[in-house]
N, C-alpha and C positions, 0 to 999 in steps of 0.2 A: 100787898103784904110786904112789910119791910124785911130785908135779909136779917137773919138772926145769927147765922154761923157761916164761917169760911173754913173749909177743911182743906189742908194742904197735903197733897200726895206726891209720889213719884209715879211714873208709868211702869216702874219695875222692869225696865228694859236695859240692856247693856249700855254702859257709858260710851258716848260717841257714835252710836249706831242709830240713825234716824229710822223710826218706825212710823209709817203713814197712819193717819187717823183711822182709815178704814180697817187696817189690820188690828189696831187697838180695839176698835169697836167689835170686830169679829171675835177677838179673844174674849171680850167681856160677855158677848152673847153666847158663844159656843162653850167656853170653859167655865164661866162664872154663872151662867144662867140668867143674866140680865136681859131686859128687853131692848137695851141700847147701851151705848158707851156710858160709863159711870162718872165721867168728869164733865164739868160745864166748860172748862177751858184747859188748854194744854200749852205750856211754854216750851218752845223749841230750843235747841242748843244755842241758836242765835239770839234768843230772847224775844222772838215773835210770839204773841199770844194768839192762839187759834181757838175760836169759839166752836163748841160742839152743839150748842143749843139750837133748837128749832123754834121758829116763830109759830105760835099757836094762839089764835084769838088775840093777836096784838101783844102777847106776852111771851118772852123767851122762857121756855121750860123744857123739861124732859118728860117723857111719857110717865115716868114714875113720880111725877108731881114735885120736882125739886123747885119749889117756889120760895121757901124760907131759908135756903142754904145754897151755897156754891161750893163746888169741889174742883179745885184747880190742881193740876199735876204738872210737874216739870218732867221733861223727857230725861230718861236715865233712872238712876237709883240703884243700879247694880254695877258692881265693880267691873273693871276691864276684863278680869278673868272669868266673869259671868257667874261667880259663885257666892258673892257676898253682897248684902244690902249695905249701901253706904251713900252718903250725901255726895253726889257727883255733879252738882250744879256748876255751870260755867259762870264766869263773871256777868255775862249778859243775862243769864237766867236769874241770877241773884238780883240784879238791878230791876228787871221786869217784875219780878215777884214783889220787890220792895214798893215799886210804884203801884202795882195792882192792889196791894194791901192798903197803902196810903189812900188811894182813891176810895176804896170801900169803907175805910174807917171815917173818912170825911163825910161820905154820903150816908153811912149808917153808924153813927157814933157808938152804939151799943153792941155792935157786931162782936161775936166771940170768934177768935181765931185759934184753930186747933190744928195740930200736926197729927195726921192720921196714925203715925207710929207712936204717938204720945211722947216723942222726944223732941227737944227744942232744936229746930234747924234754921229758925229765922234769925 
């Protein structure tokens, strides 16, 4: 099945503080009631794209059946004071996200790209 949607998130973690994937996953399971982490990929402050997808039957997917969409999150999204949601992307995160989007748009020309907060951050 072709990807139909890319949803862009932040991890809603404080700017500049690296939170390991296992901690993000634990928060999603414990606090949000998910069966696993809710992002397919996470972009670190350095712009490294870390996949959270598991290989199942030769296809990368989540237990909750994310086969027609991807949910990418950049680390950060909370101001340095820890109280406000804001776009905290580093230049490296911006460039990685640009390349990520460009790749998916070329591979899936009809893909819809949405910001989770419904505000334009791209």
